[in-house]
Backbone as CSV, one residue per row, in Angstrom:
resi,resn,N_x,N_y,N_z,CA_x,CA_y,CA_z,C_x,C_y,C_z
1,MET,-4.943,-0.445,23.753,-5.634,0.148,22.617,-6.003,-0.914,21.575
2,VAL,-5.051,-1.821,21.315,-5.321,-2.879,20.341,-6.484,-3.743,20.788
3,LEU,-6.535,-4.072,22.084,-7.623,-4.901,22.613,-8.957,-4.182,22.500
4,LEU,-8.960,-2.868,22.712,-10.191,-2.097,22.614,-10.727,-2.056,21.189
5,CYS,-9.840,-2.210,20.228,-10.248,-2.141,18.818,-10.680,-3.487,18.245
6,LEU,-10.507,-4.564,19.018,-10.875,-5.886,18.503,-12.334,-5.978,18.061
7,PRO,-13.295,-5.379,18.787,-14.688,-5.444,18.312,-14.892,-4.774,16.953
8,LEU,-14.056,-3.794,16.623,-14.181,-3.116,15.329,-13.793,-4.031,14.172
9,ASN,-12.938,-5.005,14.467,-12.393,-5.858,13.415,-13.026,-7.245,13.370
10,LYS,-14.028,-7.457,14.196,-14.666,-8.764,14.255,-15.432,-9.038,12.961
11,GLY,-15.198,-10.207,12.388,-15.916,-10.566,11.179,-14.976,-10.845,10.024
12,PRO,-15.503,-11.072,8.831,-14.683,-11.430,7.666,-13.828,-10.270,7.192
13,ARG,-12.766,-10.571,6.465,-11.872,-9.541,5.942,-12.411,-8.920,4.658
14,THR,-13.374,-9.581,4.022,-13.981,-9.046,2.799,-15.485,-8.971,2.967
15,LEU,-16.063,-7.794,2.724,-17.492,-7.577,2.876,-18.140,-7.332,1.519
16,LYS,-19.453,-7.490,1.463,-20.238,-7.225,0.262,-21.250,-6.128,0.555
17,SER,-21.519,-5.278,-0.431,-22.527,-4.239,-0.249,-23.901,-4.884,-0.094
18,LYS,-24.777,-4.234,0.698,-26.091,-4.792,1.010,-27.227,-3.913,0.488
19,VAL,-26.943,-3.054,-0.456,-27.936,-2.114,-0.973,-28.859,-2.814,-1.958
20,ASP,-30.149,-2.533,-1.842,-31.123,-3.028,-2.809,-31.014,-2.169,-4.068
21,LEU,-30.530,-2.752,-5.147,-30.277,-1.989,-6.371,-31.515,-1.828,-7.242
22,GLY,-32.620,-2.458,-6.854,-33.860,-2.288,-7.593,-33.743,-2.755,-9.035
23,ASP,-34.058,-1.840,-9.959,-34.040,-2.181,-11.388,-32.682,-1.932,-12.041
24,THR,-31.689,-1.524,-11.250,-30.368,-1.261,-11.818,-29.768,-2.540,-12.395
25,GLU,-29.264,-2.433,-13.602,-28.664,-3.604,-14.256,-27.379,-4.005,-13.538
26,VAL,-27.306,-5.265,-13.164,-26.099,-5.809,-12.541,-25.325,-6.573,-13.600
27,ARG,-24.086,-6.181,-13.795,-23.250,-6.802,-14.821,-22.267,-7.771,-14.156
28,PRO,-22.488,-9.054,-14.299,-21.599,-10.029,-13.643,-20.176,-9.990,-14.176
29,GLU,-19.982,-9.395,-15.345,-18.637,-9.330,-15.917,-17.829,-8.169,-15.329
30,GLU,-18.430,-7.388,-14.413,-17.728,-6.300,-13.749,-17.433,-6.665,-12.294
31,LYS,-16.267,-6.237,-11.828,-15.872,-6.467,-10.445,-15.443,-5.143,-9.831
32,TRP,-16.197,-4.691,-8.810,-15.891,-3.439,-8.129,-15.386,-3.745,-6.719
33,THR,-14.284,-3.093,-6.340,-13.654,-3.351,-5.046,-13.259,-2.029,-4.394
34,PHE,-13.395,-1.975,-3.062,-13.021,-0.787,-2.299,-12.079,-1.183,-1.169
35,VAL,-11.047,-0.359,-0.944,-10.102,-0.553,0.164,-10.189,0.677,1.065
36,ASN,-10.534,0.472,2.335,-10.759,1.605,3.238,-9.469,2.168,3.817
37,GLY,-9.598,3.306,4.495,-8.459,3.981,5.096,-8.323,3.677,6.575
38,VAL,-7.692,4.599,7.302,-7.389,4.395,8.719,-8.647,4.496,9.574
39,CYS,-8.557,3.883,10.751,-9.579,4.017,11.803,-10.982,3.671,11.321
40,ALA,-11.101,2.616,10.550,-12.404,2.195,10.040,-12.690,0.764,10.460
41,GLY,-13.701,0.597,11.285,-14.158,-0.735,11.641,-15.069,-1.287,10.566
42,GLN,-15.612,-2.465,10.813,-16.462,-3.095,9.809,-17.725,-2.288,9.538
43,TYR,-18.247,-1.622,10.564,-19.457,-0.818,10.379,-19.221,0.294,9.355
44,TRP,-18.080,0.979,9.460,-17.789,2.084,8.557,-17.449,1.575,7.159
45,LEU,-16.748,0.442,7.072,-16.469,-0.135,5.756,-17.767,-0.511,5.066
46,GLN,-18.697,-1.112,5.803,-19.991,-1.470,5.219,-20.722,-0.223,4.729
47,ALA,-20.650,0.861,5.516,-21.293,2.114,5.104,-20.651,2.665,3.834
48,ASN,-19.332,2.536,3.722,-18.629,3.008,2.524,-19.084,2.268,1.269
49,ILE,-19.054,0.940,1.319,-19.383,0.181,0.108,-20.870,0.266,-0.221
50,ASP,-21.717,0.421,0.800,-23.147,0.594,0.532,-23.401,1.921,-0.185
51,MET,-22.707,2.964,0.234,-22.898,4.267,-0.411,-22.342,4.261,-1.826
52,LEU,-21.203,3.626,-2.033,-20.650,3.504,-3.384,-21.621,2.768,-4.303
53,SER,-22.192,1.685,-3.798,-23.125,0.893,-4.591,-24.397,1.666,-4.897
54,SER,-24.908,2.410,-3.915,-26.156,3.144,-4.113,-25.985,4.300,-5.092
55,ILE,-24.802,4.901,-5.146,-24.566,6.032,-6.045,-24.239,5.572,-7.459
56,PHE,-23.371,4.572,-7.583,-22.848,4.212,-8.893,-23.455,2.956,-9.501
57,GLY,-24.209,2.191,-8.712,-24.986,1.111,-9.313,-24.545,-0.306,-9.062
58,PRO,-23.257,-0.652,-9.226,-22.884,-2.057,-9.133,-22.708,-2.533,-7.694
59,PRO,-22.797,-3.829,-7.440,-22.398,-4.369,-6.130,-20.905,-4.109,-5.909
60,VAL,-20.528,-3.812,-4.675,-19.140,-3.471,-4.368,-18.632,-4.370,-3.253
61,SER,-17.443,-4.927,-3.451,-16.769,-5.690,-2.394,-15.834,-4.760,-1.639
62,GLY,-15.754,-4.950,-0.322,-14.868,-4.139,0.493,-13.804,-4.984,1.169
63,ILE,-12.541,-4.635,0.952,-11.434,-5.314,1.631,-11.137,-4.534,2.906
64,HIS,-11.286,-5.193,4.060,-11.176,-4.478,5.325,-9.733,-4.288,5.739
65,ASN,-9.297,-3.053,5.656,-8.016,-2.641,6.230,-8.273,-2.392,7.712
66,ARG,-7.958,-3.351,8.536,-8.352,-3.322,9.949,-7.670,-2.196,10.719
67,SER,-8.380,-1.700,11.720,-7.886,-0.596,12.533,-7.470,-1.079,13.924
68,TYR,-6.381,-0.500,14.418,-5.927,-0.777,15.784,-5.728,0.524,16.546
69,GLY,-6.555,1.519,16.220,-6.475,2.816,16.876,-5.682,3.806,16.053
70,ALA,-5.945,5.084,16.262,-5.326,6.118,15.443,-3.805,6.070,15.490
71,VAL,-3.232,5.906,16.676,-1.775,5.933,16.821,-1.127,4.776,16.069
72,PHE,-1.625,3.559,16.287,-1.038,2.392,15.628,-1.318,2.403,14.126
73,ASP,-2.471,2.915,13.702,-2.761,3.003,12.266,-1.795,3.958,11.570
74,ILE,-1.510,5.082,12.191,-0.576,6.037,11.599,0.838,5.462,11.561
75,MET,1.214,4.748,12.618,2.529,4.094,12.615,2.618,3.075,11.491
76,GLU,1.536,2.328,11.284,1.513,1.344,10.202,1.641,2.035,8.853
77,CYS,0.974,3.190,8.694,1.070,3.942,7.443,2.522,4.342,7.158
78,VAL,3.205,4.838,8.177,4.588,5.286,8.006,5.487,4.128,7.595
79,VAL,5.382,3.006,8.313,6.217,1.839,8.000,5.882,1.292,6.614
80,HIS,4.598,1.208,6.336,4.145,0.662,5.057,4.601,1.535,3.900
81,ARG,4.441,2.844,4.045,4.742,3.759,2.948,6.228,3.962,2.742
82,CYS,6.964,4.076,3.832,8.385,4.416,3.730,9.287,3.212,3.499
83,PHE,8.849,2.030,3.964,9.700,0.844,3.864,9.090,-0.260,3.000
84,SER,7.970,0.053,2.311,7.315,-0.896,1.397,7.001,-2.222,2.085
85,TYR,6.579,-2.126,3.338,6.232,-3.326,4.092,4.873,-3.842,3.639
86,ALA,4.813,-5.098,3.234,3.572,-5.699,2.741,2.742,-6.221,3.911
87,THR,1.755,-5.462,4.313,0.870,-5.886,5.389,-0.071,-6.985,4.905
88,LYS,-0.774,-7.593,5.844,-1.739,-8.624,5.481,-2.838,-8.057,4.597
89,ASP,-3.200,-6.800,4.836,-4.213,-6.155,4.004,-3.703,-5.995,2.573
90,THR,-2.426,-5.694,2.420,-1.835,-5.566,1.081,-1.864,-6.897,0.350
91,ARG,-1.490,-7.952,1.051,-1.467,-9.273,0.418,-2.874,-9.734,0.051
92,ARG,-3.842,-9.393,0.883,-5.228,-9.758,0.571,-5.735,-8.963,-0.641
93,THR,-5.383,-7.691,-0.708,-5.767,-6.878,-1.863,-5.126,-7.413,-3.126
94,TYR,-3.852,-7.768,-3.027,-3.144,-8.362,-4.172,-3.850,-9.624,-4.643
95,GLU,-4.183,-10.507,-3.720,-4.837,-11.766,-4.077,-6.216,-11.520,-4.697
96,HIS,-6.970,-10.610,-4.096,-8.325,-10.322,-4.570,-8.290,-9.789,-6.009
97,LEU,-7.392,-8.842,-6.279,-7.307,-8.260,-7.614,-6.722,-9.238,-8.623
98,LYS,-5.779,-10.035,-8.187,-5.158,-10.997,-9.108,-6.185,-11.992,-9.626
99,VAL,-7.032,-12.494,-8.734,-8.075,-13.441,-9.144,-8.994,-12.812,-10.181
100,ALA,-9.371,-11.547,-9.953,-10.279,-10.863,-10.880,-9.604,-10.579,-12.220
101,LEU,-8.333,-10.196,-12.184,-7.642,-9.817,-13.412,-7.391,-11.009,-14.340
102,ILE,-7.144,-12.173,-13.764,-6.851,-13.337,-14.615,-8.110,-14.108,-14.979
103,ASP,-9.258,-13.709,-14.434,-10.524,-14.351,-14.760,-11.009,-13.834,-16.110
104,GLN,-11.043,-14.689,-17.115,-11.418,-14.263,-18.464,-12.897,-13.924,-18.582
105,ASN,-13.698,-14.325,-17.605,-15.121,-13.983,-17.621,-15.388,-12.568,-17.117
106,ILE,-14.398,-11.947,-16.487,-14.516,-10.580,-15.996,-13.840,-9.642,-16.988
107,THR,-14.587,-8.657,-17.475,-14.072,-7.747,-18.500,-13.722,-6.372,-17.948
108,LYS,-14.141,-6.081,-16.729,-13.816,-4.786,-16.130,-13.608,-4.952,-14.630
109,VAL,-12.483,-4.405,-14.146,-12.162,-4.429,-12.719,-11.965,-2.992,-12.265
110,VAL,-12.848,-2.515,-11.401,-12.776,-1.154,-10.877,-12.380,-1.237,-9.409
111,VAL,-11.301,-0.560,-9.039,-10.855,-0.578,-7.648,-10.778,0.861,-7.143
112,ILE,-11.331,1.078,-5.957,-11.415,2.394,-5.336,-10.697,2.319,-3.989
113,ALA,-9.907,3.326,-3.678,-9.162,3.324,-2.413,-9.275,4.687,-1.754
114,HIS,-9.280,4.669,-0.416,-9.371,5.903,0.352,-8.261,5.954,1.392
115,SER,-7.583,7.097,1.478,-6.617,7.336,2.555,-5.507,6.273,2.565
116,GLN,-5.346,5.552,3.668,-4.345,4.489,3.742,-4.612,3.403,2.719
117,GLY,-5.853,3.264,2.311,-6.156,2.302,1.256,-5.377,2.581,-0.016
118,GLY,-5.030,3.860,-0.263,-4.204,4.201,-1.411,-2.797,3.645,-1.285
119,ILE,-2.240,3.645,-0.059,-0.921,3.048,0.173,-0.984,1.548,-0.087
120,ILE,-2.026,0.910,0.429,-2.202,-0.534,0.245,-2.343,-0.870,-1.227
121,LEU,-3.183,-0.111,-1.937,-3.408,-0.388,-3.363,-2.144,-0.160,-4.174
122,SER,-1.413,0.911,-3.876,-0.174,1.186,-4.596,0.814,0.032,-4.463
123,ALA,0.959,-0.498,-3.252,1.878,-1.617,-3.024,1.377,-2.887,-3.703
124,ALA,0.070,-3.125,-3.642,-0.496,-4.318,-4.283,-0.305,-4.264,-5.793
125,LEU,-0.466,-3.081,-6.384,-0.259,-2.945,-7.823,1.190,-3.218,-8.210
126,ASP,2.141,-2.754,-7.398,3.553,-3.040,-7.678,3.795,-4.544,-7.728
127,MET,3.171,-5.288,-6.823,3.322,-6.737,-6.803,2.665,-7.364,-8.036
128,LEU,1.515,-6.830,-8.431,0.810,-7.369,-9.596,1.576,-7.087,-10.888
129,PHE,2.181,-5.903,-10.994,2.974,-5.581,-12.181,4.125,-6.570,-12.353
130,ALA,4.659,-7.053,-11.244,5.789,-7.983,-11.300,5.360,-9.397,-11.662
131,ASP,4.096,-9.734,-11.401,3.660,-11.123,-11.537,2.798,-11.405,-12.759
132,LEU,2.083,-10.405,-13.261,1.097,-10.654,-14.313,1.519,-10.025,-15.636
133,PRO,1.098,-10.611,-16.754,1.396,-10.014,-18.062,0.678,-8.683,-18.229
134,SER,1.251,-7.805,-19.016,0.723,-6.444,-19.138,-0.691,-6.403,-19.696
135,GLY,-1.056,-7.378,-20.509,-2.360,-7.348,-21.153,-3.542,-7.399,-20.197
136,VAL,-3.383,-8.016,-19.026,-4.519,-8.166,-18.109,-4.920,-6.841,-17.476
137,PHE,-4.024,-5.852,-17.492,-4.319,-4.575,-16.830,-5.189,-3.661,-17.690
138,GLU,-5.455,-4.069,-18.932,-6.295,-3.249,-19.793,-7.708,-3.096,-19.237
139,LYS,-8.173,-4.066,-18.466,-9.538,-3.999,-17.930,-9.599,-3.390,-16.532
140,LEU,-8.462,-2.907,-16.030,-8.411,-2.351,-14.680,-8.581,-0.834,-14.708
141,GLU,-9.390,-0.319,-13.780,-9.540,1.114,-13.575,-9.311,1.407,-12.094
142,VAL,-8.585,2.488,-11.804,-8.200,2.815,-10.433,-8.660,4.225,-10.092
143,TYR,-9.308,4.363,-8.927,-9.761,5.677,-8.450,-9.428,5.790,-6.966
144,THR,-8.796,6.886,-6.582,-8.465,7.087,-5.170,-9.065,8.397,-4.667
145,PHE,-9.319,8.435,-3.350,-9.851,9.623,-2.698,-8.999,9.915,-1.457
146,GLY,-8.478,11.137,-1.361,-7.642,11.484,-0.218,-6.483,10.528,-0.053
147,CYS,-5.835,10.177,-1.140,-4.808,9.124,-1.138,-3.566,9.556,-0.359
148,ALA,-3.071,8.661,0.493,-1.897,8.953,1.319,-0.618,8.319,0.776
149,ALA,-0.671,7.707,-0.392,0.495,7.011,-0.949,1.571,8.003,-1.369
150,ASN,2.817,7.532,-1.446,3.917,8.382,-1.908,4.337,8.065,-3.340
151,HIS,3.686,7.087,-3.970,3.947,6.797,-5.379,2.772,6.016,-5.948
152,PHE,2.625,6.084,-7.259,1.619,5.290,-7.944,2.190,4.944,-9.308
153,ASN,2.613,3.710,-9.459,3.240,3.287,-10.702,2.213,2.816,-11.727
154,ASN,2.586,2.973,-12.982,1.793,2.465,-14.101,2.741,2.269,-15.267
155,PRO,3.430,1.127,-15.330,4.498,0.931,-16.309,4.022,1.082,-17.739
156,LEU,4.960,1.475,-18.579,4.692,1.564,-20.009,4.851,0.198,-20.656
157,CYS,4.114,-0.007,-21.721,4.313,-1.211,-22.525,4.187,-0.819,-23.989
158,ARG,4.877,-1.556,-24.836,4.860,-1.239,-26.257,3.670,-1.902,-26.943
159,LEU,3.099,-1.146,-27.862,1.992,-1.687,-28.641,2.540,-2.558,-29.762
160,PRO,1.717,-3.491,-30.283,2.171,-4.316,-31.407,2.586,-3.448,-32.586
161,VAL,3.667,-3.828,-33.229,4.187,-3.058,-34.362,3.260,-3.214,-35.562
162,GLN,2.876,-2.083,-36.173,2.082,-2.088,-37.393,2.818,-1.271,-38.451
163,GLU,2.571,-1.599,-39.718,3.318,-0.961,-40.801,3.113,0.545,-40.854
164,ASP,1.898,0.990,-40.536,1.585,2.407,-40.642,1.714,3.130,-39.308
165,LYS,2.296,2.463,-38.307,2.422,3.067,-36.990,3.889,3.205,-36.601
166,ASN,4.137,4.119,-35.685,5.472,4.255,-35.128,5.828,2.986,-34.363
167,PRO,6.900,2.290,-34.726,7.230,1.019,-34.058,7.558,1.179,-32.574
168,ARG,7.795,2.426,-32.117,8.129,2.637,-30.712,6.935,3.182,-29.932
169,GLN,5.739,3.122,-30.512,4.560,3.647,-29.835,4.294,2.865,-28.545
170,THR,3.952,3.586,-27.483,3.742,2.959,-26.182,2.466,3.473,-25.547
171,ARG,2.082,2.816,-24.480,0.958,3.261,-23.646,1.184,2.716,-22.243
172,HIS,0.427,3.256,-21.287,0.488,2.730,-19.935,-0.337,1.454,-19.831
173,GLN,0.043,0.572,-18.926,-0.662,-0.700,-18.791,-2.091,-0.501,-18.301
174,ILE,-2.294,0.417,-17.350,-3.638,0.726,-16.863,-4.126,1.964,-17.597
175,ASN,-5.277,1.869,-18.229,-5.777,2.967,-19.047,-6.322,4.129,-18.227
176,TYR,-6.887,3.827,-17.057,-7.546,4.881,-16.279,-7.104,4.846,-14.817
177,ILE,-6.417,5.902,-14.396,-6.105,6.126,-12.985,-6.465,7.574,-12.678
178,GLU,-7.339,7.769,-11.686,-7.749,9.114,-11.305,-7.659,9.263,-9.791
179,HIS,-7.125,10.407,-9.350,-6.980,10.696,-7.929,-7.806,11.938,-7.589
180,TYR,-8.638,11.825,-6.558,-9.478,12.932,-6.124,-9.083,13.355,-4.708
181,TRP,-9.012,14.647,-4.493,-8.745,15.102,-3.131,-9.340,16.482,-2.914
182,ASN,-9.808,16.707,-1.691,-10.308,18.013,-1.287,-9.132,18.950,-1.046
183,GLU,-9.313,20.195,-1.427,-8.206,21.153,-1.363,-7.606,21.262,0.034
184,TYR,-8.425,21.124,1.076,-7.940,21.278,2.443,-7.915,19.961,3.212
185,ASP,-7.816,18.853,2.490,-7.665,17.544,3.123,-6.201,17.385,3.527
186,PHE,-5.933,17.405,4.832,-4.551,17.393,5.309,-3.823,16.099,4.946
187,VAL,-4.540,14.975,4.846,-3.886,13.706,4.500,-3.415,13.732,3.049
188,ALA,-4.284,14.188,2.156,-3.900,14.258,0.743,-2.768,15.251,0.521
189,ARG,-2.633,16.234,1.407,-1.578,17.228,1.259,-0.185,16.628,1.441
190,PHE,-0.065,15.576,2.274,1.244,14.918,2.348,1.224,13.575,1.609
191,GLY,0.202,13.374,0.797,0.117,12.202,-0.064,0.086,12.633,-1.513
192,THR,-1.086,12.597,-2.106,-1.229,12.917,-3.524,-0.643,14.270,-3.889
193,LEU,-1.000,15.321,-3.151,-0.531,16.667,-3.495,0.983,16.775,-3.431
194,HIS,1.564,16.307,-2.329,3.005,16.469,-2.131,3.812,15.727,-3.189
195,PHE,3.333,14.569,-3.600,4.142,13.741,-4.503,3.747,13.871,-5.972
196,THR,2.855,14.792,-6.285,2.544,15.049,-7.698,2.984,16.426,-8.135
197,ARG,3.150,17.343,-7.224,3.555,18.692,-7.588,5.055,18.884,-7.422
198,ASN,5.685,19.315,-8.521,7.111,19.634,-8.504,7.963,18.474,-7.989
199,LYS,7.552,17.259,-8.330,8.326,16.077,-7.931,8.634,15.250,-9.176
200,ALA,9.429,15.830,-10.079,9.734,15.141,-11.323,10.499,13.845,-11.086
201,SER,11.177,13.759,-9.934,11.961,12.558,-9.646,11.102,11.429,-9.096
202,ASN,9.847,11.720,-8.763,8.969,10.704,-8.180,7.851,10.381,-9.146
203,ARG,7.476,9.098,-9.199,6.460,8.656,-10.156,5.128,8.507,-9.452
204,PHE,4.185,9.374,-9.793,2.837,9.301,-9.240,1.891,9.488,-10.430
205,VAL,1.547,8.368,-11.065,0.825,8.400,-12.329,-0.674,8.513,-12.102
206,GLY,-1.340,9.237,-12.975,-2.785,9.363,-12.921,-3.214,10.817,-12.956
207,ASP,-4.426,11.055,-13.431,-4.969,12.410,-13.432,-5.403,12.774,-12.016
208,VAL,-5.091,13.999,-11.593,-5.407,14.469,-10.248,-6.465,15.565,-10.342
209,PHE,-7.563,15.385,-9.597,-8.659,16.347,-9.614,-8.871,16.890,-8.199
210,VAL,-8.821,18.214,-8.076,-8.916,18.876,-6.781,-10.296,19.513,-6.640
211,ASN,-10.962,19.230,-5.522,-12.246,19.861,-5.217,-11.958,21.155,-4.462
212,LYS,-11.931,22.253,-5.186,-11.522,23.538,-4.633,-12.465,23.991,-3.516
213,GLY,-11.873,24.543,-2.455,-12.636,25.126,-1.369,-13.202,24.135,-0.373
214,GLN,-12.963,22.844,-0.577,-13.510,21.809,0.294,-12.411,21.220,1.174
215,GLY,-12.809,20.796,2.373,-11.885,20.147,3.290,-12.486,18.874,3.838
216,GLY,-11.782,18.256,4.761,-12.268,17.006,5.347,-11.694,15.799,4.657
217,HIS,-11.670,14.684,5.394,-11.000,13.486,4.886,-11.882,12.239,4.879
218,LEU,-13.040,12.274,5.514,-13.887,11.084,5.592,-14.459,10.725,4.226
219,MET,-14.490,9.439,3.925,-14.908,8.979,2.607,-16.356,9.346,2.292
220,ASN,-17.275,8.969,3.159,-18.690,9.227,2.880,-19.050,10.694,3.053
221,GLN,-18.703,11.259,4.199,-19.141,12.612,4.538,-18.472,13.684,3.693
222,HIS,-17.166,13.573,3.478,-16.428,14.653,2.836,-16.127,14.415,1.358
223,TYR,-16.290,13.201,0.883,-16.036,12.925,-0.531,-17.307,12.500,-1.266
224,LEU,-17.836,11.336,-0.953,-18.985,10.835,-1.707,-20.205,11.739,-1.562
225,ASP,-20.504,12.171,-0.340,-21.697,12.979,-0.126,-21.591,14.329,-0.821
226,ILE,-20.434,14.966,-0.737,-20.254,16.281,-1.344,-20.149,16.194,-2.862
227,MET,-19.447,15.194,-3.359,-19.169,15.127,-4.789,-20.278,14.472,-5.611
228,PHE,-20.943,13.447,-5.046,-21.767,12.609,-5.905,-23.181,12.331,-5.419
229,SER,-23.556,12.739,-4.208,-24.841,12.290,-3.675,-26.040,13.032,-4.264
230,LYS,-25.817,14.217,-4.818,-26.925,14.989,-5.377,-27.169,14.607,-6.828
231,GLU,-28.386,14.878,-7.314,-28.729,14.558,-8.696,-27.827,15.295,-9.676
232,VAL,-27.489,16.546,-9.345,-26.535,17.317,-10.138,-25.336,17.606,-9.239
233,SER,-24.180,17.107,-9.626,-22.988,17.236,-8.797,-22.262,18.544,-9.105
234,PRO,-22.192,19.477,-8.133,-21.429,20.709,-8.363,-19.969,20.439,-8.696
235,PHE,-19.415,19.394,-8.093,-18.011,19.066,-8.352,-17.805,18.662,-9.810
236,LEU,-18.676,17.809,-10.318,-18.523,17.341,-11.695,-18.859,18.406,-12.722
237,GLU,-19.562,19.460,-12.295,-19.914,20.543,-13.205,-18.839,21.620,-13.271
238,GLN,-17.815,21.507,-12.428,-16.762,22.516,-12.432,-15.949,22.469,-13.723
239,VAL,-15.447,23.629,-14.125,-14.547,23.710,-15.273,-13.151,23.293,-14.820
240,ILE,-12.528,22.376,-15.553,-11.209,21.870,-15.183,-10.122,22.823,-15.662
241,SER,-9.262,23.247,-14.752,-8.082,24.025,-15.121,-6.867,23.112,-15.010
242,VAL,-5.998,23.166,-15.989,-4.875,22.234,-16.080,-3.580,22.894,-15.611
243,ASP,-2.879,22.224,-14.694,-1.549,22.662,-14.277,-0.546,22.108,-15.286
244,GLY,-0.470,22.773,-16.431,0.321,22.252,-17.544,1.800,22.175,-17.265
245,ASP,2.343,23.131,-16.506,3.789,23.141,-16.241,4.225,21.884,-15.506
246,THR,3.452,21.494,-14.484,3.800,20.302,-13.716,3.686,19.052,-14.573
247,VAL,2.631,18.976,-15.382,2.428,17.806,-16.236,3.573,17.642,-17.210
248,VAL,3.940,18.727,-17.885,5.014,18.653,-18.883,6.341,18.315,-18.221
249,GLU,6.618,18.913,-17.056,7.878,18.657,-16.358,8.014,17.187,-15.981
250,LYS,6.915,16.580,-15.530,6.979,15.186,-15.088,7.050,14.213,-16.258
251,GLU,6.538,14.611,-17.427,6.444,13.670,-18.534,7.500,13.860,-19.620
252,LYS,8.207,14.991,-19.630,9.083,15.248,-20.768,10.249,14.261,-20.843
253,ALA,10.754,13.801,-19.686,11.838,12.821,-19.710,11.359,11.500,-20.286
254,VAL,10.158,11.082,-19.884,9.584,9.848,-20.422,9.340,9.995,-21.907
255,ALA,8.847,11.162,-22.325,8.559,11.393,-23.738,9.824,11.286,-24.575
256,ALA,10.939,11.751,-24.042,12.189,11.699,-24.784,12.668,10.271,-24.979
257,VAL,12.398,9.418,-24.002,12.871,8.038,-24.060,12.009,7.179,-24.972
258,VAL,10.690,7.306,-24.865,9.801,6.404,-25.594,9.227,7.026,-26.852
259,ASN,9.693,8.279,-27.174,9.273,8.933,-28.399,7.772,9.183,-28.434
260,THR,7.225,9.664,-27.342,5.831,10.069,-27.313,5.758,11.539,-26.946
261,GLU,4.634,12.168,-27.236,4.478,13.578,-26.922,4.111,13.752,-25.454
262,ALA,4.599,14.821,-24.847,4.224,15.125,-23.466,2.753,15.495,-23.418
263,PHE,2.126,15.180,-22.302,0.703,15.451,-22.160,0.470,16.956,-22.097
264,GLY,-0.506,17.442,-22.854,-0.806,18.865,-22.860,-2.087,19.193,-22.127
265,GLU,-3.008,18.237,-21.997,-4.287,18.488,-21.361,-4.644,17.326,-20.454
266,ALA,-5.436,17.624,-19.445,-5.920,16.555,-18.576,-7.034,15.803,-19.271
267,GLN,-7.166,14.533,-18.957,-8.268,13.746,-19.491,-9.581,14.209,-18.877
268,GLN,-10.671,13.973,-19.581,-11.983,14.236,-19.006,-12.207,13.285,-17.835
269,ILE,-12.920,13.752,-16.819,-13.167,12.911,-15.650,-13.985,11.694,-16.055
270,ARG,-13.366,10.522,-16.035,-14.082,9.306,-16.402,-15.120,8.939,-15.344
271,TRP,-14.828,9.281,-14.087,-15.744,8.959,-12.995,-17.122,9.546,-13.247
272,ASN,-17.173,10.648,-14.005,-18.444,11.283,-14.334,-19.364,10.326,-15.094
273,ARG,-18.777,9.402,-15.833,-19.575,8.474,-16.631,-20.270,7.432,-15.756
274,TYR,-19.771,7.239,-14.544,-20.391,6.282,-13.631,-21.443,6.940,-12.739
275,PHE,-21.489,8.291,-12.788,-22.327,9.018,-11.826,-23.814,8.765,-12.050
276,ARG,-24.262,8.699,-13.278,-25.674,8.471,-13.555,-25.986,6.990,-13.431
277,ARG,-26.830,6.629,-12.510,-27.132,5.240,-12.251,-27.720,4.577,-13.497
278,GLY,-27.288,3.358,-13.730,-27.815,2.596,-14.851,-27.225,2.991,-16.177
279,SER,-26.202,3.898,-16.187,-25.614,4.320,-17.458,-24.099,4.159,-17.429
280,ARG,-23.640,3.105,-16.802,-22.205,2.878,-16.696,-21.650,2.552,-18.071
281,PRO,-20.453,3.071,-18.388,-19.879,2.856,-19.726,-19.517,1.411,-19.956
282,GLY,-19.529,1.004,-21.164,-19.189,-0.364,-21.508,-17.703,-0.578,-21.575
């Protein structure tokens, strides 16, 4: 099986989107990166980053999480997720993001992950939190689709003390983390859904948005095409209902320690601001 999959993995480990952006403004100070999920050869990774670029505007780099067949990919997911094993894809993601985060010429780093890519990104972020100062994460934004990870950390850091402010005021190091999943996506059900609902003992940080009534797990077909490919996105036009009980339960212990209020409402979908081409937020 591994030998049969070698043609899928032929080529560089990092790809660039090939979409003609036309008159869309390209901002060199922005760095967009995508990490693919299971069973994706270079052809599918290229299709993913091309579609991301065509919908949202910027050039997108793709880190190839290589496939060795469904069985071996799932085994890798289990070992990676349960035993925190740092695969070569994880180390490459760590290196790629670290270079962007410490580059003072880059003011925004957007990273998108799908399926197993969420496991890889979660592990890479844990390594980055250990190695880099908290200030560099202010320019990082994280978005996942059908994420299979069992945790997503975002450590707290204290803000500079000011005379008119609470000296114990804190915030998360990464300002924006959003997780998207289709209601009937079986992978997200044992990933994002399982580890965010009624799991106060587990840390899975970020706003979670569910596309009600939708199923499927493929990045382009079941997520990007359904959510963002039309001029008016039915998904983005939905009214957000907040699962307040789960939010308060997961945050009240943290609130007691750092003297902050528990979250009462979900944040507005930031991804919506990237949906209109040529109008990306500053």
